[in-house]
C-alpha positions in Angstrom: 0.0 0.0 0.0 1.5 3.4 -1.0 1.8 6.2 1.5 -1.2 8.3 0.2 -3.5 5.3 0.2 -2.3 4.4 3.7 -2.7 7.9 5.0 -6.3 8.1 3.7 -7.1 4.8 5.3 -5.3 5.9 8.5 -7.5 9.0 8.6 -10.6 7.0 8.1 -9.7 4.6 10.8 -8.5 7.3 13.2 -11.8 9.2 12.8 -13.7 5.9 13.4 -11.7 5.2 16.6 -11.9 8.8 17.8 -15.7 8.8 17.5 -15.9 5.3 19.0 -13.8 6.3 22.0 -15.9 9.4 22.5 -19.1 7.5 22.3 -17.9 4.9 24.8 -16.0 6.9 27.3 -17.8 10.3 27.2 -21.3 9.7 25.9 -21.5 6.3 27.7 -23.3 5.1 24.5 -21.0 2.9 22.4 -21.9 2.8 18.7 -19.7 0.0 17.4 -18.9 -3.5 18.8 -15.8 -4.3 20.8 -14.7 -6.6 18.0 -15.0 -3.8 15.3 -13.1 -1.4 17.6 -10.3 -3.9 18.3 -10.0 -4.7 14.6 -9.8 -0.9 13.7 -7.1 -0.4 16.4 -5.1 -3.4 15.1 -5.3 -2.1 11.5 -4.1 1.3 12.7 -1.2 -0.3 14.5 -0.3 -2.3 11.3 -0.5 0.9 9.1 1.8 2.7 11.6 4.2 -0.2 11.6 4.4 -0.2 7.8 4.5 3.6 7.6 6.0 5.0 10.8 5.5 8.6 9.6 1.8 8.2 10.2 2.2 7.8 13.9 2.1 10.8 16.2 1.6 11.4 19.8 -2.1 12.1 19.3 -2.7 8.9 17.3 -5.4 6.7 18.8 -2.8 4.0 19.3 -0.9 6.3 21.6 -3.7 7.7 23.7 -5.6 6.6 26.8 -9.4 6.7 26.9 -11.6 9.1 25.0 -11.2 12.5 26.6 -13.6 14.2 28.9 -16.9 16.0 28.7 -17.5 19.7 29.4 -20.1 19.0 32.0 -17.7 18.7 35.0 -14.7 20.7 36.0 -11.4 19.4 34.6 -9.0 18.0 37.2 -5.4 16.9 36.6 -4.4 13.6 38.1 -1.4 13.6 40.4 0.0 10.7 38.4 -1.2 9.6 35.0 -4.0 7.1 34.8 -2.9 4.6 32.2 -4.8 2.1 30.1 -4.1 -1.7 29.7 -2.8 -3.6 26.8 -5.3 -6.2 25.7 -4.6 -9.8 24.7 -7.2 -11.9 22.9 -5.8 -15.4 23.1 -3.9 -17.6 25.5 -1.0 -17.6 23.1 -0.7 -13.8 23.3 -1.0 -14.0 27.1 1.9 -16.6 27.2 4.0 -14.3 25.0 3.4 -11.5 27.4 4.3 -13.8 30.4 7.5 -14.7 28.6 8.5 -11.1 28.3 7.8 -10.6 32.0 9.9 -13.7 32.8 12.8 -12.4 30.7 12.7 -9.0 32.5 12.9 -10.9 35.8 15.9 -12.9 34.8 14.2 -16.0 33.3 12.2 -17.2 36.4 8.5 -17.6 37.0 7.1 -14.3 38.3 4.2 -14.3 40.9 1.1 -12.5 39.5 -2.2 -11.2 40.8 -5.2 -12.2 38.7 -8.2 -9.8 38.9 -11.6 -9.7 37.3 -11.8 -6.9 34.7 -14.7 -5.0 35.9 -16.8 -3.4 33.1 -17.5 -0.1 34.8 -16.1 3.5 34.9 -12.5 4.1 36.0 -12.1 6.6 38.8 -9.2 8.1 40.9 -9.8 8.9 44.6 -7.4 11.3 46.3 -7.1 11.1 50.1 -5.1 13.6 52.1 -4.2 12.4 55.6 -7.0 9.9 55.3 -9.7 12.2 54.1 -11.3 12.0 50.6 -10.7 15.4 49.0 -11.3 14.7 45.3 -12.6 12.1 42.9 -12.1 12.2 39.1 -12.8 10.1 36.0 -10.0 8.8 33.9 -10.5 11.4 31.0 -7.5 11.3 28.8 -5.3 9.8 31.5 -3.8 13.1 32.6 -7.0 15.3 33.0 -10.3 13.9 34.0 -13.7 15.2 35.3 -14.2 16.2 38.9 -17.0 14.0 40.2 -16.3 14.4 43.9 -19.8 15.4 44.9 -21.3 12.4 43.2 -18.7 9.9 44.4 -19.4 11.0 48.0 -22.9 9.5 47.6 -21.5 6.0 47.0 -21.7 4.1 50.2 -18.9 1.6 49.4 -16.4 4.4 49.1 -15.0 5.6 52.5 -15.0 9.4 53.1 -12.2 8.8 55.7 -9.7 5.9 55.7 -9.5 3.7 58.8 -6.4 3.6 60.9 -3.9 6.1 62.3 -0.7 5.8 60.3 -2.0 7.2 57.1 -0.3 8.7 54.0 0.0 12.4 53.5 -1.5 11.8 50.0 -2.6 8.6 48.2 -4.4 8.2 44.9 -6.6 5.1 44.9 -7.5 3.8 41.5 -10.7 1.8 41.0 -13.7 1.0 39.0 -17.3 2.2 39.8 -19.9 -0.4 38.7 -23.6 -0.9 38.7 -24.6 -4.2 40.4 -26.1 -6.7 37.9 -28.8 -7.6 40.3 -30.1 -4.0 40.4 -29.8 -3.3 36.7 -33.2 -4.8 35.5 -35.0 -3.0 38.3 -33.5 0.4 37.3 -34.4 0.0 33.6 -38.0 -1.0 34.5 -38.3 2.2 36.6 -36.8 4.3 33.7 -39.3 2.8 31.2 -42.2 3.3 33.6 -41.3 7.0 33.9 -41.1 7.3 30.1 -37.3 7.6 29.9 -34.9 5.5 27.8 -33.4 2.5 29.6 -29.6 2.0 29.8 -28.0 -0.4 27.3 -26.1 -2.3 29.9 -24.7 -2.1 33.5 -21.6 -0.3 32.3 -23.6 2.5 30.8 -25.8 2.6 33.9 -22.7 3.1 36.1 -21.3 5.8 33.9 -24.6 7.6 33.4 -25.4 7.4 37.1 -22.0 8.8 38.2 -22.2 11.7 35.6 -25.5 13.0 36.8 -25.6 16.8 37.3 -27.8 16.3 40.3 -26.0 14.2 43.0 -29.3 13.2 44.4 -29.9 11.1 41.3 -26.5 9.4 41.8 -27.3 8.8 45.4 -30.5 7.0 44.4 -28.5 4.5 42.3 -26.9 1.4 44.0 -23.4 2.1 42.7 -20.4 0.4 44.2 -16.6 0.2 43.6 -13.6 -2.0 43.7 -10.0 -0.7 43.9 -7.4 -2.0 41.6 -4.3 0.1 41.9 -2.6 3.2 43.3 -1.3 6.4 41.7 0.6 9.0 43.7 1.6 7.8 47.2 3.3 10.2 49.6 3.8 8.3 52.9 6.9 9.5 54.8 7.9 6.7 57.2 5.0 4.6 56.1 5.1 0.9 55.4 4.8 1.0 51.6 3.6 -2.4 50.2 6.2 -4.3 48.2 3.6 -6.3 46.3 0.3 -5.8 44.6 -1.3 -8.3 46.9 -0.1 -6.4 50.0 -1.4 -3.2 48.5 -4.9 -4.7 48.4 -4.5 -6.0 51.9 -3.6 -2.4 52.9 -6.6 -1.0 51.1 -8.9 -3.5 52.9 -7.5 -2.3 56.3 -8.2 1.3 55.3 -11.8 0.4 54.5 -11.3 0.7 50.7 -13.4 -2.0 48.8 -11.3 -4.6 47.0 -12.5 -7.6 45.0 -13.0 -10.9 46.8 -12.3 -12.7 43.5 -8.6 -11.6 43.2 -6.1 -14.4 43.4 -2.4 -14.9 43.5 -0.9 -17.0 40.7 2.6 -18.6 40.8 2.6 -19.7 37.2 0.9 -18.9 33.9 -1.0 -22.2 34.3 -2.7 -20.7 37.4 -3.7 -17.7 35.4 -5.2 -19.8 32.7 -7.2 -21.7 35.2 -8.8 -18.6 36.6 -9.5 -17.4 33.0 -11.3 -20.7 32.2 -13.2 -20.7 35.5 -14.7 -17.2 35.2 -15.2 -17.6 31.5 -17.8 -20.2 32.4 -19.5 -18.2 35.1 -18.9 -14.6 34.1 -22.5 -13.6 34.9 -22.4 -15.2 38.3 -20.5 -12.4 39.9 -22.0 -9.1 41.2 -20.8 -7.0 38.3 -20.3 -7.3 34.6 -16.8 -8.5 33.5 -15.2 -8.7 30.1 -11.9 -10.4 31.0 -9.1 -11.1 33.5 -6.4 -8.6 34.4 -3.0 -10.1 35.2 -0.3 -8.0 37.0 3.2 -8.6 38.1 2.9 -8.9 41.9 6.3 -7.4 42.8 6.0 -3.6 42.7 9.8 -3.1 42.4 9.7 -5.2 39.2 6.7 -3.2 38.0 8.7 -0.1 38.4 11.7 -1.6 36.6 9.6 -2.8 33.6 8.0 0.7 33.2 5.4 1.6 30.6 4.7 2.5 27.0 3.1 5.8 26.1 -0.3 4.5 27.2 0.0 1.3 29.2 2.2 -0.4 31.8 4.4 -3.3 30.5 3.8 -5.2 33.8 0.1 -5.8 33.3 -2.1 -7.3 30.6 -5.9 -7.6 30.2 -7.1 -11.0 28.8 -10.4 -10.2 27.0 -13.0 -12.9 26.7 -14.3 -13.6 23.2 -17.5 -11.9 22.3 -20.5 -13.9 23.5 -22.5 -15.8 21.0 -26.2 -17.0 21.1 -28.6 -18.3 18.5 -31.8 -16.6 17.5 -34.2 -16.4 14.6 -33.7 -13.8 11.9 -37.2 -12.6 11.2 -36.4 -10.0 8.5 -33.7 -7.9 7.0 -34.5 -4.2 6.6 -32.4 -1.1 5.6 -31.6 2.2 7.2 -30.1 5.4 5.8 -27.1 7.2 7.5 -26.1 10.8 7.4 -23.8 10.4 4.4 -26.5 8.5 2.5 -25.1 5.1 3.1 -27.8 2.5 3.0 -27.1 -0.4 5.4 -29.1 -3.6 6.0 -29.9 -4.7 9.5 -31.4 -7.8 10.9 -34.7 -7.9 12.9 -34.6 -10.9 15.2 -36.6 -12.7 17.8 -35.5 -10.9 20.9 -32.8 -12.7 22.8 -30.9 -12.1 26.0 -27.2 -11.7 25.5 -24.4 -9.9 27.4 -26.8 -8.7 30.0 -29.3 -7.1 27.7 -32.1 -8.0 25.3 -31.3 -7.7 21.6 -33.7 -7.5 18.7 -31.7 -5.9 15.9 -28.2 -6.4 14.6 -26.0 -4.8 12.0 -25.2 -6.5 8.6 -23.1 -3.7 7.2 -23.9 -4.0 3.5 -25.3 -6.3 0.8 -22.0 -7.8 0.1 -21.6 -8.7 3.8 -25.1 -10.4 3.7 -24.0 -12.5 0.7 -20.6 -13.2 2.3 -22.2 -14.5 5.5 -24.8 -16.4 3.6 -27.7 -15.5 5.8 -31.3 -15.9 4.7 -34.4 -14.3 6.1 -35.9 -17.0 8.5 -32.5 -18.5 9.4 -31.5 -19.3 12.9 -28.3 -17.2 13.2 -25.4 -16.9 15.5 -25.5 -13.5 17.2 -22.3 -12.1 18.8 -22.4 -9.4 21.4 -19.9 -8.3 24.0 -21.7 -5.7 26.1 -22.0 -3.2 23.3 -25.1 -1.5 21.8 -25.0 -2.8 18.2 -24.5 -6.6 18.1 -23.4 -8.5 15.0 -24.9 -11.5 13.1 -22.0 -13.9 12.6 -23.4 -16.7 10.5 -26.4 -18.9 9.8 -26.9 -22.3 11.4 -27.4 -24.1 8.1 -28.3 -27.4 9.7 -31.5 -25.9 11.1 -32.9 -24.7 7.7 -36.3 -26.1 6.7 -36.7 -24.6 3.3 -38.9 -21.7 4.2 -35.9 -19.3 4.3 -35.6 -16.6 1.6 -32.9 -14.4 0.2 -32.6 -10.7 1.0 -32.6 -8.3 -1.9 -31.0 -4.9 -1.5 -33.5 -2.2 -2.4 -32.9 -0.2 -5.6 -34.7 2.8 -4.1 -34.0 4.8 -1.0 -36.3 3.5 1.8 -36.6 7.1 3.1 -37.1 9.2 0.0 -37.5 6.8 -2.9 -34.4 8.0 -4.9 -32.6 5.4 -6.9 -29.6 4.1 -5.0 -26.0 3.9 -6.5 -22.4 3.5 -5.3 -20.7 6.9 -4.6 -18.0 5.9 -7.0 -17.0 2.9 -9.1 -15.9 0.0 -7.1 -17.7 1.0 -3.9 -19.5 -1.9 -2.1 -21.9 0.4 -0.4 -25.0 1.8 -2.0 -25.9 5.4 -1.2 -28.8 7.7 -1.6 -27.6 10.6 -3.7 -30.5 12.8 -2.6 -28.5 14.3 0.3 -30.2 17.6 0.1 -33.7 16.4 0.9 -33.7 12.8 1.9 -35.5 12.9 5.3 -33.3 10.2 6.9 -30.1 11.9 5.9 -31.2 15.3 7.1 -32.2 13.8 10.5 -28.9 12.0 10.9 -26.9 15.1 9.9 -28.8 17.4 12.4 -28.3 14.9 15.2 -24.6 14.7 14.2 -24.3 18.5 14.5 -25.4 18.2 18.1 -23.0 15.4 19.0 -20.1 15.8 21.3 -17.6 15.2 18.4 -19.2 18.1 16.5 -20.8 21.2 18.0 -21.6 19.5 21.4 -25.2 20.8 21.7 -26.4 18.7 24.6 -30.2 19.1 24.0 -29.9 18.3 20.2 -30.0 14.5 20.1 -31.6 11.9 17.9 -35.2 12.4 19.1 -35.0 16.2 18.9 -33.4 16.0 15.4 -36.2 13.7 14.3 -38.9 16.2 15.7 -37.2 19.1 13.8 -36.7 17.3 10.5 -39.3 14.5 10.2 -42.0 14.7 12.9 -44.2 12.3 10.9 -41.5 9.6 10.9 -43.6 7.0 12.7 -46.9 7.8 11.0 -46.8 4.5 9.0 -47.0 2.5 12.3 -50.0 4.5 13.7 -53.1 2.6 14.6 -56.2 3.6 16.6 -56.3 7.2 15.3 -59.4 8.1 13.2 -59.5 10.5 11.5 -55.8 10.9 10.9 -54.7 14.6 11.0 -53.0 16.0 7.9 -49.2 15.5 7.8 -47.0 18.3 9.2 -44.3 20.1 7.4 -40.9 19.9 9.2 -39.4 22.9 10.8 -36.1 22.2 9.2 -35.9 21.1 5.6 -32.1 20.7 6.0 -29.5 22.0 8.5 -29.4 25.5 6.9 -32.1 26.9 9.3 -30.7 25.5 12.5 -29.0 28.7 13.8 -32.1 30.7 12.9 -34.6 28.7 15.0 -36.9 30.7 17.2 -39.1 29.4 20.1 -42.2 30.3 18.2 -41.2 28.1 15.2 -41.4 25.1 17.5 -44.8 25.8 19.2 -46.9 23.4 17.1 -44.4 20.5 16.4 -46.1 17.2 17.3 -44.6 13.7 17.1 -46.2 10.3 17.2 -45.9 8.2 20.3 -47.2 4.8 21.2 -49.2 4.9 24.5 -48.0 3.0 27.5 -49.9 1.4 30.3 -48.1 0.3 33.4 -44.8 0.7 31.5 -45.8 -1.6 28.6 -46.6 -0.4 25.0 -50.3 -0.7 24.2 -50.3 -0.6 20.4 -52.4 2.6 20.4 -50.8 5.9 19.2 -51.2 9.6 19.9 -49.8 12.8 18.5 -48.2 15.0 21.2 -46.4 18.3 21.4 -42.6 17.8 21.5 -41.1 21.3 22.2 -44.0 22.9 24.1 -46.3 21.8 26.9 -49.9 21.0 26.1 -52.5 23.6 26.9 -54.7 22.7 29.8 -58.4 23.8 30.1 -60.9 23.9 32.9 -64.3 22.2 32.8 -65.9 25.3 31.4 -63.5 25.4 28.5 -61.3 28.3 29.6 -57.6 28.0 29.6 -56.0 27.1 33.0 -52.4 26.7 31.8 -51.3 27.9 28.3 -48.9 26.0 26.2 -45.3 27.2 26.9 -41.9 26.2 25.7 -40.4 23.3 27.7 -37.3 24.0 29.7 -35.4 21.6 27.5 -36.5 23.6 24.4 -35.2 26.9 25.9 -32.0 25.1 26.9 -31.5 23.8 23.3 -32.0 27.2 21.7 -29.6 28.7 24.2 -27.0 26.0 23.4 -27.5 26.5 19.7 -26.9 30.2 20.1 -23.7 29.6 22.2 -22.5 27.1 19.6 -22.0 29.9 17.1 -18.6 30.6 18.7 -17.3 27.0 18.7 -13.8 26.4 17.3 -13.5 26.0 13.5 -12.6 22.3 13.6 -15.9 21.5 15.2 -17.8 23.2 12.4 -15.7 21.3 9.8 -16.9 18.1 11.5 -20.5 19.3 11.9 -20.8 19.9 8.1 -20.6 16.2 7.5 -18.0 16.4 4.8 -17.1 12.8 3.9 -13.8 11.6 5.3 -13.4 14.7 7.5 -13.3 13.6 11.1 -11.8 15.3 14.2 -8.2 14.6 13.3 -8.3 16.1 9.8 -10.6 18.9 10.9 -8.1 20.0 13.6 -5.2 19.9 11.1 -7.2 22.1 8.7 -8.2 24.5 11.4 -4.7 24.9 12.7 -3.4 25.7 9.2 -6.1 27.8 7.7 -7.8 29.4 10.8 -11.0 30.1 8.8 -13.4 28.4 6.5 -13.0 31.3 4.0 -9.3 30.3 3.7 -10.2 26.7 3.1 -12.7 27.7 0.5 -10.0 29.6 -1.4 -7.5 26.7 -1.3 -7.3 24.2 -4.2 -7.0 20.4 -3.8 -3.2 20.5 -4.0 -2.9 23.1 -1.3 -5.4 21.3 1.0 -3.6 18.0 0.4 -0.3 19.5 1.8 -2.0 19.8 5.2 -0.6 17.3 7.5 -3.0 14.5 8.2 -5.2 15.4 5.1 -3.8 14.1 1.8 -5.4 14.0 -1.6 -8.5 11.8 -0.8 -9.7 14.1 2.0 -8.7 17.2 0.0 -10.7 16.2 -3.0 -13.7 15.3 -0.8 -13.6 18.8 0.8 -13.3 20.5 -2.7 -16.2 18.4 -4.0 -18.4 19.3 -1.0 -17.7 23.0 -1.4 -18.8 22.9 -5.0 -22.3 21.8 -4.2 -24.9 24.6 -4.3 -27.0 23.6 -1.4 -23.9 23.0 0.8 -22.9 26.6 0.1 -26.4 27.7 1.0 -26.0 26.0 4.4 -22.7 27.8 5.0 -24.3 31.1 3.9 -27.3 30.6 6.2 -25.1 29.9 9.1 -23.0 32.9 8.4 -26.1 35.1 8.2 -27.1 33.7 11.6 -23.8 34.8 13.2 -21.5 31.8 12.7 -18.0 33.2 11.7 -16.2 29.9 10.9 -13.0 31.5 12.2 -10.5 30.8 15.0 -9.2 34.0 16.5 -5.4 34.2 16.9 -6.0 35.8 20.3 -9.0 34.2 22.0 -10.7 36.7 24.2 -8.0 39.2 23.3 -6.0 38.1 26.3 -3.2 36.0 24.7 -0.4 37.8 22.8 0.7 36.2 19.5 4.2 35.5 20.7 4.5 32.4 18.5 3.3 34.1 15.3 4.8 32.3 12.3 6.5 29.6 14.3 6.0 25.8 13.7 6.2 23.7 16.8 6.0 19.9 17.2 5.1 18.4 20.6 6.1 14.8 21.1 5.8 12.4 24.0 3.9 12.7 27.3 4.4 16.3 28.4 4.1 17.1 32.1 1.2 19.3 32.7 -0.2 19.3 29.2 -2.6 17.0 27.4 -2.1 16.8 23.6 -5.1 19.0 23.0 -4.0 21.5 25.7 -0.5 21.9 24.1 -2.0 22.3 20.7 -4.5 24.9 21.8 -1.7 26.8 23.7 0.4 27.0 20.6 -2.4 28.0 18.2 -3.8 30.5 20.7 -0.5 32.4 20.5 -0.4 32.4 16.7 1.8 29.3 16.2 1.3 26.2 14.2 1.2 22.9 16.0 2.6 20.3 13.5 2.7 16.6 13.8 6.0 15.8 12.1 9.5 17.3 12.2 11.1 18.9 9.1 13.6 21.6 8.4 10.8 24.1 8.6 10.1 23.2 12.3 11.2 25.9 14.7 11.0 24.0 18.0 10.4 20.4 19.1 9.0 20.0 22.6 9.9 16.7 24.1 8.2 14.8 26.9 8.4 11.2 28.1 8.6 8.4 25.4 9.3 11.0 22.7 10.6 8.4 20.2 11.7 9.1 16.7 10.7 12.8 16.5 13.3 13.7 19.1 16.0 11.8 17.1 14.8 13.6 13.9 15.0 17.0 15.6 18.6 16.3 16.7 19.5 15.1 13.2 18.2 18.3 11.6 19.5 20.6 14.4 16.0 21.8 15.4 16.0 23.4 18.9 14.6 21.0 21.6 12.6 22.1 24.6 11.5 20.3 27.7 8.2 21.1 29.6 9.8 24.1 31.4 11.2 25.5 28.2 7.9 25.1 26.5 6.2 27.1 29.3 8.7 29.9 28.9 8.2 29.9 25.1 4.4 30.2 25.6 4.8 33.0 28.1 7.4 35.2 26.4 8.2 33.8 22.9 11.5 32.8 21.4 13.6 35.4 23.3 12.8 33.5 26.6 14.4 30.2 25.4 
């Protein structure tokens, strides 16, 4: 594979992984399976191995977690919270154990074996035994302050037991939602008309991230500790092994897992893996594997870590669970880029702790490749994620009534003839991107997503109400006479920033009535954005229809979103192939959409992380009349599509004209924070070192970029030098 093709594929995969990490870690709503995510990460690693120039410190392969939300205050961990390297087979686990043995001089190394809890990672900071702060993992260096909510969790001590306590200790653990309480919570949510959680992991994350701590307090969250970060204990008896650390935690009153074991050999580890593989749903929390750690903490320190994970630990992940169920039908849905994908409708089946009734089939070629027929008993694979996968048919169970699936030739949403976007594409797309209802809805929902403009109140249901309020009309029964169809408030995304509260007063959506939490089969049309008017017995109005609080909040957020950074708007415009990575690179170089509009394909392709495929896609998008209408409408509504060199007028452009590369883990800066600090002062944050680079800022595990800088004679700065550069410019270094 040549470099340009590899770069285009890398960008596509990096965008996929960026969004998947964000959906999983921040939105608590995963959108692809664990298996798809792992496959994408492995392909990224292979591409970077074959083309090392593609790897940078902000590559998904070098990062921890999926960042943080803006809902809670940022908090910097005293020591970095790292991730774990996954292994997917016993052979890979044995290879890891061999490396550990080699590091220890060739002997067997005692291990601890722990259940890999499927929850939300947290860090608890105690000073002189008192809990002073709790934070989520975030990007490993900066997380979200969830102290108030964590204080409501009864299993977490507010004060450690004992007298000889550390000055400071960071306890690392996993907050989880007990399996036994999960069904009861979902039943209560459905009863109150709210959406249920997909699985216990989402319930844990969603419960801990509540803005109202009283909601968190009402949920039966718990925690198990699995490690330590910073530890300042003058004169204290610091544990020499992981096992002793857990014993110490228990004496302090910190919850630890009763299932953790010591293993003298890899055979002992494999025995525990086999045992819990058979009874993984018999424990109090969801698990997705076994974590194996070197027990000797001195050896842990000697082995060190990569840029994202310790070398002294590994997480064995169980294979995705598989069950059999009946495939009742294969239908199609339309995504925001017009891609039409088939999905299976199945007899509901319980798998990985949740009931599944639909599963992805990707495209018509995949349906043919898997050989599934409508009516088949199929193997369904799901590993705790939202979208399960149909693996294969059980051919031996066929009885002759099964039938083949035929991909539609017309768009199921608007009736436009389907076609590949270009010759050789396996996917069929609806070319009617301007007015296809399904595409418009998906694009508007995408605009509100955290990876785009981050408009909290603009989700899937709201987008549907704005663009296609009659979406469920075909299912409606029990309504006679039927009211005339409504015209949508938004015909496309162009009018989003011009919405007024009065535009939304009469928007009604179809909903199926519930009785005692169960759907009844009867439908009604209800106001979505406003409350219903109430009348007295004599017909006079007792309570007029008014905008709901969520509606006012949404309009306020849309207004505030006009000032979002340029890269977010580039993502929000749904330009094919332009994800967060490419968008940031374009924003850093051009600073405004007007400059991008003026650039030709060759110029755009020179942008690091873009290349010819993405450049051509941008140019093609900008040539479409209705796309330009969207941009014009947003500009008229106050969107500038520009990044100021001096945000708020407070930051002097001391780096104007300078190109700076940051590599490695930099003390006190996340990758995004370093980039924003450079660009806010007029500099360019580049991803590769060349003769045009003015400075290379080097942190831990800097790798080849530091060597390249030395080879080219580019000035090298450490974290302290970088701070001086940011404060006073080149004269300070």
